[in-house]
Structures are given as structure tokens and as C-alpha cells.
C-alpha positions in Angstrom: 0.0 0.0 0.0 1.2 3.5 -0.8 1.6 5.7 2.2 1.2 9.5 1.8 3.9 10.7 -0.6 4.8 7.3 -1.9 6.0 6.9 -5.5 3.1 6.3 -8.0 5.3 4.5 -10.5 2.5 3.6 -12.9 1.2 7.1 -12.9 4.7 8.4 -13.5 5.2 6.0 -16.4 2.0 7.1 -18.1 2.8 10.8 -17.5 6.1 10.3 -19.2 4.5 8.8 -22.3 1.9 11.5 -22.5 4.6 14.1 -22.4 6.7 12.4 -25.0 7.1 15.5 -27.1 6.8 18.1 -24.4 9.6 19.9 -22.6 9.2 19.2 -18.9 9.4 22.0 -16.3 12.5 20.3 -15.0 14.2 20.5 -18.4 13.9 16.8 -19.5 12.1 15.6 -22.5 11.6 12.3 -24.2 13.9 11.6 -27.1 12.6 9.9 -30.3 14.8 8.8 -33.1 13.9 10.7 -36.4 12.1 7.7 -37.9 9.5 7.5 -35.2 6.5 9.6 -36.1 3.6 10.9 -34.1 1.3 8.1 -35.2 3.7 5.5 -34.0 4.1 7.3 -30.7 0.3 7.4 -30.3 0.1 3.7 -31.1 2.8 2.9 -28.6 1.1 5.0 -25.9 -2.3 3.4 -26.5 -0.7 -0.1 -26.4 1.0 0.8 -23.1 -2.3 2.1 -21.6 -4.1 -1.0 -22.8 -1.5 -3.3 -21.5 -1.3 -1.7 -18.1 -5.1 -1.6 -17.8 -5.3 -5.2 -18.6 -2.6 -6.1 -16.2 -4.3 -4.3 -13.3 -7.7 -5.7 -14.1 -6.4 -9.2 -14.3 -4.2 -9.1 -11.3 -6.5 -7.3 -8.9 -9.1 -10.0 -8.1 -6.5 -12.8 -7.5 -3.4 -11.0 -6.3 -4.6 -7.9 -4.5 -6.3 -7.5 -1.1 -8.2 -4.5 0.0 -6.3 -2.4 2.6 -9.4 -2.4 4.8 -9.0 -6.2 5.3 -5.9 -5.5 7.5 -5.7 -3.4 10.6 -2.2 -2.3 9.4 -1.4 -3.0 5.8 2.4 -3.4 5.3 4.1 -2.2 2.2 5.1 -5.1 -0.1 8.8 -4.5 0.7 8.5 -4.1 4.4 10.6 -6.7 6.3 8.9 -9.5 8.2 7.5 -8.5 11.6 7.9 -10.5 14.8 4.4 -12.0 14.3 5.2 -13.0 10.6 8.5 -14.7 11.7 6.6 -16.7 14.3 3.8 -17.5 11.8 6.4 -18.8 9.3 7.8 -21.2 11.9 4.3 -22.3 13.0 3.3 -23.1 9.4 6.4 -25.2 8.8 5.9 -27.1 12.1 2.3 -27.8 11.3 3.3 -29.0 7.8 5.7 -31.5 9.5 8.8 -29.9 8.1 10.5 -29.2 11.4 12.1 -31.8 13.7 14.3 -31.5 16.8 17.3 -31.7 14.5 16.1 -28.9 12.2 17.8 -25.5 12.2 16.4 -22.3 10.7 19.3 -20.7 8.7 17.4 -17.8 7.2 13.9 -16.4 7.3 13.1 -13.2 5.4 10.6 -11.6 3.2 9.9 -13.4 -0.1 9.7 -10.2 -2.2 6.8 -10.0 -4.7 7.7 -9.7 -8.4 9.2 -6.3 -9.2 6.6 -5.5 -11.8 3.8 -6.0 -9.3 5.5 -3.9 -6.7 6.0 -1.0 -9.2 2.4 -1.4 -10.3 1.1 -1.3 -6.8 -1.8 1.2 -6.5 -3.1 3.0 -3.4 -5.7 1.1 -1.5 -4.4 -2.4 -2.3 -1.7 -4.6 -0.8 0.2 -7.6 -2.3 0.1 -11.0 -0.6 2.8 -11.4 2.1 5.1 -14.4 1.8 8.2 -15.5 3.7 11.2 -17.4 2.4 13.1 -19.8 4.7 16.2 -21.9 4.5 16.4 -24.8 6.8 19.0 -27.4 7.6 18.4 -30.8 9.1 21.3 -32.4 10.9 19.8 -35.9 11.0 19.5 -36.2 7.2 22.2 -33.6 6.2 19.6 -31.9 4.1 19.2 -28.2 3.1 15.7 -27.1 2.2 14.0 -24.0 0.9 10.4 -23.0 1.8 7.9 -20.3 0.8 5.1 -19.6 3.3 1.9 -17.8 2.5 1.5 -15.5 5.5 -2.0 -14.4 4.7 -3.4 -17.9 4.2 -1.1 -19.4 6.8 0.0 -22.2 4.5 3.0 -23.8 2.9 3.3 -22.7 -0.7 6.6 -24.4 -1.8 9.1 -26.8 -0.3 12.2 -28.2 -2.0 15.4 -29.8 -1.0 18.6 -28.4 -2.4 21.0 -31.3 -3.3 24.6 -31.1 -2.0 24.1 -27.6 -0.6 25.4 -26.6 2.8 24.1 -23.4 4.4 26.3 -20.9 6.2 27.6 -21.1 9.7 25.4 -22.4 12.5 27.7 -21.2 15.3 26.2 -22.9 18.3 25.9 -26.3 16.6 29.1 -26.1 14.5 31.3 -25.1 17.4 29.9 -27.6 19.8 29.8 -30.6 17.5 33.3 -29.9 16.1 34.7 -29.4 19.6 33.2 -32.7 20.9 34.6 -34.6 17.9 38.1 -33.1 18.3 38.5 -33.3 22.1 37.7 -37.0 21.9 40.5 -37.8 19.4 43.7 -38.9 21.1 45.8 -37.6 18.1 44.6 -34.0 18.8 45.2 -34.4 22.6 48.7 -35.6 21.9 49.3 -32.6 19.6 48.3 -30.2 22.4 50.7 -31.9 24.8 53.5 -31.5 22.3 52.9 -27.8 22.3 53.1 -27.6 26.1 49.4 -26.9 26.5 48.5 -28.2 29.9 44.9 -26.9 30.2 43.6 -28.9 27.2 40.0 -28.5 28.2 40.3 -24.7 28.1 41.5 -24.6 24.5 39.0 -22.6 22.5 37.7 -24.5 19.5 35.5 -23.0 16.8 34.1 -24.9 13.8 34.4 -22.7 10.8 33.3 -23.0 7.1 35.8 -25.1 5.2 37.3 -22.6 2.7 40.1 -24.2 0.6 40.3 -27.4 2.6 37.3 -29.2 1.0 38.3 -32.7 -0.3 36.3 -33.5 -3.5 35.2 -36.8 -2.1 33.2 -35.1 0.6 30.9 -33.0 -1.6 27.6 -32.5 0.1 28.8 -33.3 3.5 29.0 -30.7 6.3 32.6 -30.0 7.0 34.4 -27.5 9.3 38.0 -26.6 9.9 39.0 -25.9 13.5 40.1 -22.4 14.6 42.0 -23.1 17.8 43.3 -20.8 20.5 45.2 -21.6 23.7 46.3 -19.0 26.3 49.6 -20.8 26.7 50.3 -20.9 22.9 48.1 -18.3 21.1 46.4 -19.1 17.8 47.3 -22.7 16.9 47.8 -22.2 13.2 50.5 -25.0 12.9 47.9 -27.7 13.3 45.3 -28.2 10.6 42.2 -30.1 11.7 39.3 -30.7 9.3 36.1 -32.3 10.7 33.3 -34.1 9.0 30.3 -33.0 11.1 28.0 -35.3 9.2 30.0 -38.5 9.8 31.2 -37.0 13.2 34.9 -37.7 12.6 38.2 -36.0 11.8 39.0 -36.4 8.1 42.3 -34.5 8.2 44.8 -33.7 10.9 48.1 -32.2 9.7 50.7 -31.3 12.2 53.2 -28.8 10.7 55.6 -29.1 13.7 56.1 -27.3 16.9 58.3 -24.2 17.4 60.4 -24.5 20.5 60.1 -20.7 20.9 56.3 -20.9 20.9 56.4 -23.5 23.6 58.3 -21.4 26.0 56.9 -18.0 25.2 54.2 -18.0 27.8 50.7 -16.5 27.9 49.3 -14.8 24.8 49.1 -11.1 25.8 46.0 -9.8 23.8 43.7 -12.2 25.6 43.9 -10.1 28.8 43.3 -6.9 26.9 40.1 -7.7 25.1 37.3 -5.4 26.0 34.0 -6.6 27.3 32.2 -3.2 27.2 28.4 -3.0 26.9 28.4 0.3 25.1 26.1 3.3 25.8 22.6 2.4 26.6 19.6 3.9 24.8 16.1 3.1 23.7 15.5 0.2 21.3 13.9 2.6 18.9 13.5 6.3 18.7 11.5 8.6 16.4 13.0 11.5 14.5 13.6 14.6 16.6 11.1 17.4 16.7 11.8 19.8 13.8 13.7 17.2 11.7 13.8 18.0 8.0 13.1 14.3 7.1 9.9 12.4 7.6 9.5 8.7 8.3 6.4 6.7 7.3 7.0 3.2 8.5 10.1 2.1 6.4 9.7 5.0 4.0 11.7 8.2 4.2 11.2 11.7 2.7 14.1 14.1 2.8 14.2 17.1 0.6 13.8 15.8 -2.9 14.8 12.2 -2.0 12.3 9.3 -1.5 13.4 5.8 -0.4 12.6 2.7 1.7 14.9 0.6 3.8 15.1 -2.7 5.6 17.6 -5.0 7.4 18.1 -8.4 5.7 19.5 -11.3 7.7 22.1 -12.2 5.1 23.2 -9.0 3.4 22.3 -6.4 6.1 21.1 -2.9 5.2 19.0 -2.7 2.0 17.7 0.3 0.1 14.5 0.1 -1.9 12.7 2.3 -4.5 15.0 5.3 -4.4 13.6 8.2 -6.3 14.2 12.0 -6.7 11.2 14.3 -6.7 11.6 16.8 -9.5 9.0 19.4 -10.3 6.2 17.4 -8.6 7.1 14.0 -10.1 9.3 11.4 -8.4 11.8 10.1 -10.9 13.1 6.5 -10.2 16.8 5.9 -9.7 17.2 2.6 -7.9 14.9 -0.3 -7.2 17.2 -2.1 -4.8 20.7 -1.6 -3.5 22.6 -3.7 -1.0 25.8 -5.6 -0.2 25.7 -8.9 -2.1 28.7 -10.7 -0.8 32.0 -10.1 0.9 35.2 -12.1 1.5 38.3 -11.6 3.5 41.4 -13.5 2.2 44.7 -13.5 4.2 48.1 -13.1 2.6 50.0 -15.4 5.0 50.5 -18.9 3.6 49.9 -20.3 7.1 46.5 -18.6 7.2 45.1 -19.8 3.9 42.3 -21.5 5.8 41.0 -18.1 6.8 39.0 -16.9 3.8 35.5 -16.1 5.3 32.5 -15.1 3.2 31.0 -12.8 5.8 27.7 -12.5 4.1 27.2 -15.9 2.6 28.7 -18.0 5.4 27.9 -15.9 8.4 25.2 -13.3 7.6 25.6 -9.6 8.0 22.3 -9.5 9.9 21.6 -12.8 11.6 25.1 -13.4 12.7 25.8 -9.9 13.9 23.0 -8.8 16.2 24.9 -6.1 18.1 22.8 -2.9 18.6 24.2 0.4 17.6 26.0 2.2 20.4 23.6 5.0 21.3 25.1 8.5 20.7 28.4 7.0 19.3 27.6 5.0 16.1 25.0 7.7 15.4 24.1 10.9 17.2 21.7 10.8 20.2 19.1 12.7 18.3 19.1 10.3 15.4 16.1 8.2 14.6 16.7 4.6 15.6 14.9 1.5 14.3 14.6 -1.9 15.8 14.8 -5.0 13.6 13.4 -8.5 14.0 15.6 -11.5 13.1 15.6 -15.0 14.5 17.7 -17.7 16.1 18.4 -21.1 14.7 15.3 -22.5 16.3 13.2 -19.9 14.5 12.5 -17.9 17.6 12.1 -14.1 16.8 14.9 -12.0 18.2 14.6 -8.2 18.6 17.7 -6.2 17.6 17.5 -2.8 19.3 18.8 0.1 17.4 19.6 -2.0 14.3 19.4 1.0 11.9 19.9 4.7 12.5 18.9 7.7 10.4 20.2 11.2 10.9 21.1 14.5 9.3 24.6 15.9 9.5 26.7 18.8 8.2 28.1 18.1 4.7 30.6 20.9 4.4 30.5 23.5 1.5 27.8 22.6 -1.0 28.9 25.2 -3.6 30.7 28.5 -3.6 31.5 31.4 -5.9 33.0 34.3 -4.1 30.6 35.6 -1.5 27.8 33.5 -2.9 27.9 30.2 -1.1 25.8 27.4 0.5 26.4 25.0 3.3 25.5 21.3 2.6 23.4 18.9 4.7 23.5 15.1 4.3 21.1 12.4 5.3 22.8 9.2 6.6 21.2 5.8 6.8 23.5 3.6 8.9 24.0 0.1 10.2 26.9 -1.8 11.8 27.7 -5.5 11.9 30.3 -7.3 14.0 31.7 -10.4 12.5 34.0 -12.0 15.0 36.9 -9.5 15.5 36.0 -7.1 12.7 33.3 -4.4 12.8 31.8 -3.1 9.6 29.7 0.0 9.1 27.6 0.7 6.1 26.3 4.3 5.5 24.1 5.2 2.6 24.6 9.0 2.3 22.1 11.2 0.5 23.4 14.5 -0.9 21.5 17.6 -1.8 23.1 17.7 -5.3 21.6 14.3 -6.3 24.6 12.2 -5.3 24.0 8.9 -3.5 27.1 7.6 -1.7 28.0 4.3 -0.1 30.5 4.6 2.7 32.0 1.4 4.2 33.6 1.7 7.6 36.2 -0.9 8.7 37.2 -1.0 12.4 37.4 -3.5 15.3 40.4 -5.7 16.1 42.9 -7.2 13.7 43.6 -11.0 13.9 47.1 -11.5 15.2 49.6 -14.3 15.9 52.7 -14.8 18.0 56.1 -14.6 16.2 59.6 -15.0 17.4 60.9 -11.6 16.3 60.5 -8.7 18.7 61.3 -6.0 16.1 60.7 -5.7 12.3 63.8 -5.5 10.2 63.9 -2.3 8.3 62.4 -2.8 4.9 62.0 -6.5 5.5 65.0 -7.1 3.3 66.1 -10.3 5.0 63.0 -12.3 4.4 59.5 -12.2 3.0 57.1 -10.7 5.5 53.5 -11.7 5.4 52.5 -9.2 8.1 53.8 -6.4 10.4 54.4 -6.3 14.1 51.8 -4.4 16.1 53.6 -5.2 19.4 56.6 -7.2 20.6 56.3 -10.8 19.2 52.8 -9.9 17.9 52.2 -9.9 14.1 49.0 -8.9 12.2 49.0 -10.7 8.8 48.4 -8.8 5.6 44.9 -9.3 4.2 42.2 -7.9 1.9 38.5 -7.1 2.2 36.3 -7.5 -0.9 32.8 -6.2 -0.9 30.4 -6.8 -3.8 27.3 -4.5 -4.1 24.3 -5.4 -6.1 22.8 -2.2 -7.6 19.5 -2.6 -9.5 19.4 0.8 -11.2 16.2 2.1 -12.8 17.2 5.4 -14.2 14.0 7.2 -15.1 12.3 3.8 -15.2 13.2 0.1 -15.2 13.1 -0.3 -19.0 15.4 1.0 -21.7 18.5 1.3 -19.5 21.9 0.8 -21.0 25.5 0.9 -19.6 28.3 3.1 -21.0 31.9 2.9 -20.1 33.7 6.3 -19.9 37.4 6.7 -20.5 39.4 9.9 -21.0 41.8 9.8 -24.0 44.6 12.2 -24.9 44.7 13.1 -28.6 47.9 12.9 -30.7 49.6 16.2 -31.6 48.6 17.3 -35.0 46.6 19.9 -37.0 43.6 19.6 -34.6 45.9 19.5 -31.5 48.9 21.5 -32.4 49.7 22.4 -28.8 49.3 18.9 -27.5 46.8 19.7 -24.8 43.6 18.1 -26.1 41.9 15.1 -24.6 38.4 13.7 -25.0 36.0 11.5 -23.1 35.1 8.3 -25.0 31.8 6.6 -24.3 31.7 2.9 -25.2 28.4 1.0 -24.9 28.6 -2.3 -23.1 26.2 -4.6 -25.1 26.6 -8.1 -23.6 27.6 -9.6 -20.3 31.0 -10.9 -21.1 32.3 -7.5 -22.5 30.8 -5.9 -19.3 33.3 -7.7 -17.1 35.4 -4.6 -16.4 38.3 -3.5 -14.3 39.1 0.0 -13.1 41.8 2.0 -14.9 43.2 5.1 -13.2 45.1 6.2 -16.3 41.9 6.9 -18.1 39.7 7.9 -15.2 37.4 5.0 -16.0 33.8 5.3 -14.8 30.5 3.7 -15.9 27.2 5.4 -16.6 23.7 4.0 -16.8 21.5 5.9 -19.2 17.9 5.8 -20.2 17.8 5.6 -24.0 14.2 6.9 -24.1 14.6 10.1 -22.0 16.8 13.1 -22.5 17.4 16.4 -20.8 16.8 19.8 -22.4 20.4 19.7 -23.7 19.6 16.6 -25.8 21.6 14.3 -23.5 20.3 11.0 -22.3 19.5 11.1 -18.6 21.9 9.0 -16.6 23.8 8.2 -13.4 27.5 7.4 -13.1 29.1 4.9 -10.9 32.2 6.6 -9.6 34.7 4.3 -7.8 36.6 5.4 -4.7 39.4 3.4 -3.1 39.8 0.0 -4.6 42.2 -2.9 -5.1 42.9 -6.0 -7.1 43.2 -9.5 -5.6 46.8 -10.6 -4.9 45.9 -14.3 -4.7 46.9 -16.4 -7.7 44.4 -16.9 -10.5 44.1 -20.6 -9.6 43.6 -20.0 -5.9 40.6 -20.9 -3.9 39.7 -17.2 -3.6 39.8 -16.5 -7.3 37.7 -19.6 -8.2 35.1 -19.6 -5.4 34.8 -15.8 -4.9 35.3 -15.0 -8.6 33.5 -11.7 -8.2 36.8 -10.3 -7.0 38.3 -10.8 -10.5 36.4 -7.7 -11.9 35.4 -4.4 -10.4 32.2 -4.3 -12.5 29.8 -6.9 -13.7 26.5 -6.2 -15.5 23.5 -8.5 -15.8 20.0 -8.2 -17.1 17.6 -8.2 -14.1 16.7 -11.6 -12.8 15.1 -11.7 -9.3 16.7 -15.1 -8.4 20.3 -13.7 -9.1 20.9 -12.1 -5.7 24.3 -13.2 -4.4 27.6 -12.6 -6.3 29.2 -16.0 -5.2 25.9 -18.0 -5.4 23.2 -18.8 -2.9 25.3 -21.4 -1.0 29.0 -20.7 -0.7 29.9 -23.1 2.1 31.7 -25.9 0.3 30.2 -25.0 -3.1 31.9 -25.8 -6.4 33.9 -23.0 -8.0 32.3 -20.6 -10.5 29.0 -20.1 -8.8 27.1 -16.8 -9.0 28.3 -14.1 -11.4 30.7 -16.2 -13.5 28.0 -18.8 -14.1 25.3 -16.3 -14.9 27.3 -14.1 -17.2 28.7 -17.0 -19.1 25.4 -17.0 -21.0 26.5 -13.6 -22.4 23.0 -12.2 -22.4 22.2 -8.8 -23.9 22.3 -5.8 -21.6 21.2 -3.0 -23.9 17.8 -1.2 -23.6 16.7 -3.4 -20.7 16.4 -3.5 -16.9 20.1 -3.8 -15.8 21.8 -4.7 -12.6 25.3 -3.5 -11.8 27.6 -5.5 -9.5 30.4 -3.4 -8.1 33.4 -5.0 -6.3 35.2 -2.8 -3.8 38.5 -4.0 -2.5 40.5 -2.8 0.5 44.1 -4.0 1.0 45.1 -3.9 4.6 48.8 -3.8 5.5 48.6 -3.5 9.3 50.2 -0.6 11.2 51.1 -0.5 14.9 48.8 2.5 15.2 45.9 0.2 14.4 46.4 -1.9 17.6 44.7 -2.8 19.8 41.7 -1.3 18.1 41.6 0.1 14.6 40.7 3.7 13.9 37.9 3.6 11.3 39.0 3.2 7.7 36.6 4.5 5.1 36.1 3.3 1.6 33.2 3.4 -0.8 31.7 4.7 -4.1 29.2 7.2 -5.4 26.3 7.3 -7.8 26.5 10.7 -9.4 23.9 12.3 -11.7 25.2 12.6 -15.3 22.6 14.3 -17.5 19.9 13.4 -15.1 19.4 17.1 -14.5 19.9 20.0 -16.9 21.8 22.0 -14.3 23.0 21.8 -10.7 19.9 20.6 -8.7 21.3 22.2 -5.5 21.8 25.6 -7.1 18.5 27.0 -5.6 19.1 25.6 -2.1 18.2 28.2 0.5 
């Protein structure tokens, strides 16, 4: 249902076609190629009206419900409520799909078809459905379910062969620890290392990464991350456990360092903080006098309109982002969110550490830490609770899961004594995945720019080493990390984030992607002084040619344009993806990382919109075969011109540790921007008061 001020996408589409030959007050007009005449435009318009009318008349009786039928009618994209989570579990239990050995891996909204959401009319609501992923320990089976929340019934149930869901921390840790502690080989290995308090060794069962034997496909495996206070991280003993067969399938002892045996207690263990953070209300409305309005999960701020949610796997999600321009809300994005992330380490002894923080752990369901009131966001921010679940399906409240606030943005523009100060609206969420803390800020600017800011902080993973000081320049031997304290080394590593950006520039259809590169011209009659350069625009027509890497030498960017709409200067309306800090993977091409997290191989991928293509490394990354996700989809080499396109942007951060980052890291910021390029005929913030 549309709340006051919601985007009437169908009305906007009709209005655009009616005004096909009229200059809009905002300076944009519809562009027709010379061979299209008025009669063709009229026929196309009549066909559109007829098609939409037929669609609405056909869908309304079977797929729409009157808003009056519900006390509170949620928007089709609203996240599941506490009651809906409980109802999903109840339906599955009633259907006989839940046993004592069953675990709920994911429960989230099963989003309605995009076309139906965009065609949603005031006074009606779409049916509500939930999507669930379940794992049964007894049968080693992963299943997917769709539940009709209105009819309280199971709509779909299917088993997913050979698929293993992400981490189930409670079960994985406990089962792996029980198996390992009972093995005499492991106990002997602990004794060899001088570890006397064997029962106090911390054991964590982690997703298998590169240590997955081919013969165990489909079985649930875990490698052991081990820590002993007398020894530190035990990376010189590799233990791989088959949780399905309940046995150790690999135990590799790399040998014991005499220095490690006699070093003594691991110092960081005593320094770890156990703070609770500033207390605050679980949720809080916008302050009085705020320049933004919140209607449920919809936000209005200046010219911006958007919706938001917290997803258990990918975290913070933006929906239906639009910009109000002369009374009409122009679409920009249908959905934007983190798709996947992976953290490979550059130390050969730590190759087993290559976590997929979204696909294996979950940026929402694994990291349920509330925002620190007044620190992660100002005290006068609006705070929103979220509802997630535990692995038994019990709804869990996450207080202050998302924050929304306005902040100073520096100088907006200036010319002599004529100047304006900028304001920014920030939608923020944090996730803690073990030692690392990640923040994600969607920042709305008054000049039409939408920015993603990633914040990296927390505590680096470290290990004990024999050296007390780093040799200058590391000229004596290869160094896979740097000392952050005496005998304490933090290994080099990288963070790769992939963002799924479903852009709908002035509508979902007729979008195309252009690559922009600057090019210097050779000296000659037209460039006799040698100072000329041009910007070349190259259309990306198919998926394989749209696998692109950044190139600083040509200032490479990418632009999504609407081929049907132009501004008053004759330019197609568009938005540019402007990269910020980035990196390339340093792992070998044949490595586990490059094969299983293949999205890191390119900074940009482009696909035609398909609702089931959600995760850059595939739906199930725990022990999956290589090449899932983007490589598999784009191998079809589908066309990406004049259609609904999705951009997948890979952001890389290479972290070479510094002592100033210990014991806790100052926030490191990275990100990208979506910048208007022809979307407006002039600076949209020029008239800001």
C-alpha cells in the first residue's frame, strides 16, 4: 500500500509517455529517433495504456487484497514482523517440516515480483510471503520453503541437493569441539605444544574454505580455529572435521616451534574489552523539527524518497530510491545492498582463513549487536529496531539496528561571496563479524549524489612470532605481516565487498550501460599544442564484455543511461558509478579465492535483471563448487542494452597493518558514489536556500 507521498510508479510512467514531445518544467524531454513519427508514438502510448489496464484488471481480483482487510497494511517490501516470523515457523511445524534436528538458517521476506511492486496502486496490498532456508542435521539436508503469511499455509518446499548453508555457530562449534576433544591424536598434539589446560583450548568450527576434499561433496565440514592461552592461535595444526560423519578427516601437524612452547601467555587475551556500550532506547522517532519524515520504512528528505530494511544475510537494504523533480518522483534505484564479501589473508599459514562474511555468516543474523547510542549515530538520530531469528526460529529483537540522521556536509557550492552549506542524510547500520566491525552508510546528498560509505574497524587478527622487532624494509626475508607489538604480528589481508545495484534510471526499462574513458589526442593539426583530450563513451552490449576493471590512467567510470529520456540539452538522462578506493586480488588466479569468490576478478559486472540472481558468489558458498554466481550467470553472455540492468560493483581494500591500528583500529573509510550525469539540466542544488 502506498503511504502518503509514496511513488506512484505507474502514474509516472503514463505521464512520461503522455509528455513524450513536451519539454518538462525540470528540463527533461523524451527523445525519439527521427524515424519515429507521431502516429507510431500514439500507437505505442495506446498499447501501453491498454497493457497496463489489462494487467491491473487481471491481477487485482486474484493478487490484491483491500487495505481495509488488515488493521495495518504493510508495504510489499516491508521486512517481516515479529508476528510474521513466528507465523512462518508455525506453518512449517504444522506441515511436518521441522524436527528437533532442524535449524532455521534464514527467514526473510519473499519479495513480490518487481513489476507488481512497481504497479502497486493506493488502497491495495500484495500478498505477504516468507522465504526460509532450513538445515536438518539428521538427514544432512538443506531445504527452501515459501510460506503464505495471509493464508497461513506452505506454498513451496524443495530440497537443495549437495548444498550446505552458512555457519550455525552454536551447533558447528559444539559438534566440532566434541569430535576433536575425543580424538587422542589431537590431545597428543596439544601436549607436544606444552598446553596443559587442554579442556580450556577454545575450539571453533568454521566453514571449510580451501580445505574441502572433493570426495566429501555435500557433507557438512568444518575446519577448526583453535586458541590456547599458553600458545596463542594454533595455526601450525590443521584439523578438518566431517560434522555429518562425526569424525576428523584431516589432521596435519606442521611441527612445533620451541620458541612458541616457552613464550608463555598470549598477551592480547587479557586486553580484550567486554564493554556493553552506551545504553539507549531500542527505537526512537526523528527529533522534533527534523527535516526528514519517516512513514513506516519509507523516508522523505528534501527531494529524496526511499525505503529501507535489514536483511538477515546482506544487512542494510535500500529500496525504491527516487528523486522528486517538479512534482514527479523520478526513479533511480529499485534495490541496492551488499551482495557478498570475502576476507582472504596473505599469510600462507592462514590460507584456511577466507571467510565469506555475508554468505557464510550473515551480516544481519550473525551480527545482532545494537548500535551504540550516541556513538555509532548521534543521540538525536532516529533509531529503528529489527526483527531477526535464532536457529530454532524464535524471533529476536535487535534494538537500534538502523539509524537515520542528518549531518553537516561541508560546503555545498561557492562562488566568491555567494555560497551554500550542505546537509547530508545518513542511513547507517553496523555488523560485528568476530573480530571485525563493519559499518555501512548510505549517504544522500542535496546535489543528487547517492554515496555508499563502508567503515572498517574492530580488532585485527594477530599471531605470535619469534621476532620482537621488524627488520627495516623486511629485506632479509619475506614478511606476510607487520608487528603491532613485541612478538605480535598482524598478517596482511584484503577485504572485498560486492554490491548489487538494481538501477532504474527514469524507469526500469530502456536502461543501457556506457563505459567512460578519457583519452589524450595525438599532436597534429587539430591539436597543435598537444593539450587536447576527450571522453570516449563505449556501450557495453553483452555480459562478457561488461566484465570490467578499473583504470586510473583513463579515469574510468561507468554510466547507466535511459535511452528513451533526454534532458533539455539533448543528453540521455543517466547516473554514473564513480569508484573510490579499490584494489585487485593478490591471490593467484588458480587459488581458492579467485575460483570460489570469482566476483573479485572484476570491479564491474553487469547482468539483465533476474530476481533469483541475488548473491555474487551464489546462494550457497559453504563448500560449493567453483564458479557459482556471477561467473555462471554471465557465461550466458546475455544482452544488456535497452533493458532492466543490474550493476555488481566490487570494492577492494588491501590492509597492510600498522602499529597505530592496535589494539583497536581507527575507522578506515572506503566506498563509491552514484552521481547524476545528465539526469538534471543544471545543478539541482543551485537553488538551495
